[in-house]
N, C-alpha and C positions, 0 to 999 in steps of 0.2 A: 504494500500500500504506500505509505508515505515514508517519513524519516525516522520513526521510532523503531528501535531494535526489538521486534516482536515476531513470534512464530505464528504466521497466518495459516489457517487451515481452509483451503478452497472448498472442501465439502461442507464444513460447518457454515462458511460464509454464504454459500448458495442454497441453504435450506429454505430461505425466504427470498428466492430469486425474483419472483414477481414483484413483491413489495419493494425490494431494493432497486429493482430496475425502473420503477415508475418515475422517481425523481430524475434519473438520467434521461429518460425519454422526454420528459417535460422540459428539461434544460435544453436538450439538443433541438427540440422543435422551435425554440425561440432564436436560434442562431441564424442570422440573416445571410451569411456567406453562401453564395449560390453554388459555385463550382470550384472548390478548393483543390489544390494540387498536393499540398503537404498538410497532414493533420496529425496532431500529437495528443494522446490521452495520458495525462499525468495521474499515476496511481490507478492503473488499469485493472488491478485485481485479477480474477481468473479469466478475463478477456471476453466474457459473454456479452457485455454491453458494447465493448470496443468493436466487436465483430458487426454489430448492427450499423455502425458508421459506414461500413462498406456498402450497405444497402442504400443508404441515402446518397452518398458521394461515390459513385461507381468508378470515377476516374482518379480518385485520390490515393496517394500512398499514405498509409495510416500506421503510425508508430505508437505502440503501447509501452509505457515505462512503469515499473513497479520495483520496490526494494526487496520484495519477497521472492526468493527463488522458487518456493512452492507455487506461488501464484503464477509466476512466469511459465513454469512447467505446465500448469493447467491451461494457461492461455495458448500455449504452443499447439494445443490440439485443434485450434481453429485455423485450418489451413486455407489460405487464399493468397494469391500473388499480391494482393493489396495490403496484407497485414504483416507487420513485423513486431515482435515483442522482445524487449530487452530488460535485463535486470539493471536498475539504476535508481539512485536516490533522487527524489524530486528536488531536494535542496541543492544538489550538485549539478543539475541540468543547466547548461549554459548555451542556449541557442544563439546563432548568429543573427544580427539585425536583419529584418525583412526576409527571413528564411522560412516562415511558417504561415499558413493561411488560417488554420483553426487550432487553438489550444483549448482542450476541454479537461476538466477535472471534476470527478464526482465523488463526494464524501471522502476526500483524501487530504486536503490542505490543512485540516485541523490537526493532523499528525506532524506537520512541519512547523517547528517553533517560529521561524522568521519568515513565513511565507508572504507576509505583507510587504517586506522589503524586496521580495523577488518580483512583485507585480510589475513595477516599471520596466524591469529587464525583459519580462515576457511580453509586455506591451510593445517594446521596441522590436521584438522579434517578428511582429505581425507585418505581413505584406499589405499592400493596398487592398481594402475591402475585407481585411482579416478580422477575426473575432477571438477573444479570450472569454471563455464561459466556465463558470464553476458553481458548484453547489456544496454547501457544508451544513452539517447538523448544528442547530443552535442549542448547544448543550446547556447553556445557562437557563434556558426555558424548559428543559426536559427533566421531569422528576426522576427518571431512571438514573441519570448521572449522579444525582444527589444520593440516591439509595446506594449506589456502588461505593462512593467515597465514604459514606457513613459507615457501612459495614466493614470496609477495609480498615477504618481507623478504630474499630471497637471489637476486639477479639484477640485470641492468642496469636494470630497472624499479623497483628498491627505493625510490629517492629519490622517484619520482613517486607511489608507493603508500603512503608512510609515513603521510601524513595520513589516507588511507582506512583503513589498519589501525587507527589510533586511533579513528576515528569508527565503525568497524564492530565494535569490541570488544563482547562480549556485554553486553546491557543487561538481563539476566534475573536477577531476585532468586531467592533460594532459596525452596522451597515454603513453609517456615514463615513467611517474611515475608508472602507473599500471604495466607496463612490468618490471621495476626495482624491485618493491616490490615483485611481484610474482616469478620472476626469482631468486631473492635472497632467497626466501623461498623454492627453489629447484624444481620449476615447469617448465615444458616446455611450451612455450607460442605460441599461434596462435592468432594474433590480426589483425583486419582490420576495416576500416571505410567505410560506405556506406551512400549515400544520396538517400532516397526514394522520388519519385515524385508522391505523392498520388493525384489522380484525384477524388475530392469529389463532391458529388451531394447534392442538396437541397438549401434552403435559408440560407444564412450566415453559410456555412458549417465549415469554419475555427473557427468561434465563437463556434459552437456546438462541434467541436473537442476538443478545449481547455477548454470548460466548464466541460469536463470530466477529465481533468488533470491539466495543469498549471494554469488555472484560478480559480480552486477550493478554494485555500486559500483566494483569494481576494473576491470572491463571498460570502464565509462564513463570512468574516469580515464585510460585508455590509448587511448581512441578516436581521439585526434588523432595518434597515433604507431603506424601500422599494423605496423611491424616489431616494436616492443616488445609490442604487443597479441598478435600471432601467437606470438611467443616465449613470452610468459606463458601463453597458452592451452595451448600444447604442453607446457610444463613442468608445469602443473597436471594436464593429462590423463595425463602419464606417472606422476606421483605417485599419482593416483587409481587407475590400473591396478595399481600396486604394492599399494596399500592395499585395493582392492576387485577382486580378480582375477576375470576373466570365466570362467564355467563353460559347459558345453554348454547348460544350461538358462537362462542369463542371468547377470546380475551382482547380487549381494546388497548392498543398501545398508541398514545398520541406522540407524534414525532415532528417537531418543528424544524424547518430547514430554510436556509437563506440561499437565494439564487441570484447570480450576477452574470449578465451578458454584456460585455464591453467590446465595441466595434470601432474600427478606424474610420468607417464611412459615416 
């Protein structure tokens, strides 16, 4: 995914593929660039959504970058002459000016501590008519994030997870900051916020959802102590069940996200 040293599990991540894919589709639908030649997906994950870009832009060369070797291996199963996947840290990507037509990033930039500082560099990489588009979870508005940090700081695992809590603190700027930085770089801004209400199925579905994303650093930190890992998972699951009670039809997970589409034209 992004820049945090975390073991990402493609199978776990794709358990809710439809729900995770919807923000990507809504983001890409607002990109105005008509016929790009070079497209880059930053934090491409297992490649399933990156592959859909080849359907919209049938003449583009599409590069997916992700810091997880497991994710890149999963992405490599999408075979197309248009698609290339490479293991790389988003924070270290340094494109040449005017070398890319579309840069897209879906739910990845919040893992990159200094991503706001990288935005002007990416803006400069856009060719005429190009677009930088990204979507990020608004974790400060999401109760699930508070549950995770609360449980991580209260239990026999707390000392082992203290560093993870600091490293996993939200790295998301306020919307005005993104607009200011990109508008100052000369881009036209289309920004909006949406809260999705995902109706999840299965046993402890909120635990399963975050085991593929926000819980990963915590689970990795406890991987060498099975008893602590099991206890932590059970404690998080119990709090999630309180916060997101199961109904006959499923479990509702509210998930707020910020979308930004910034174009040169």
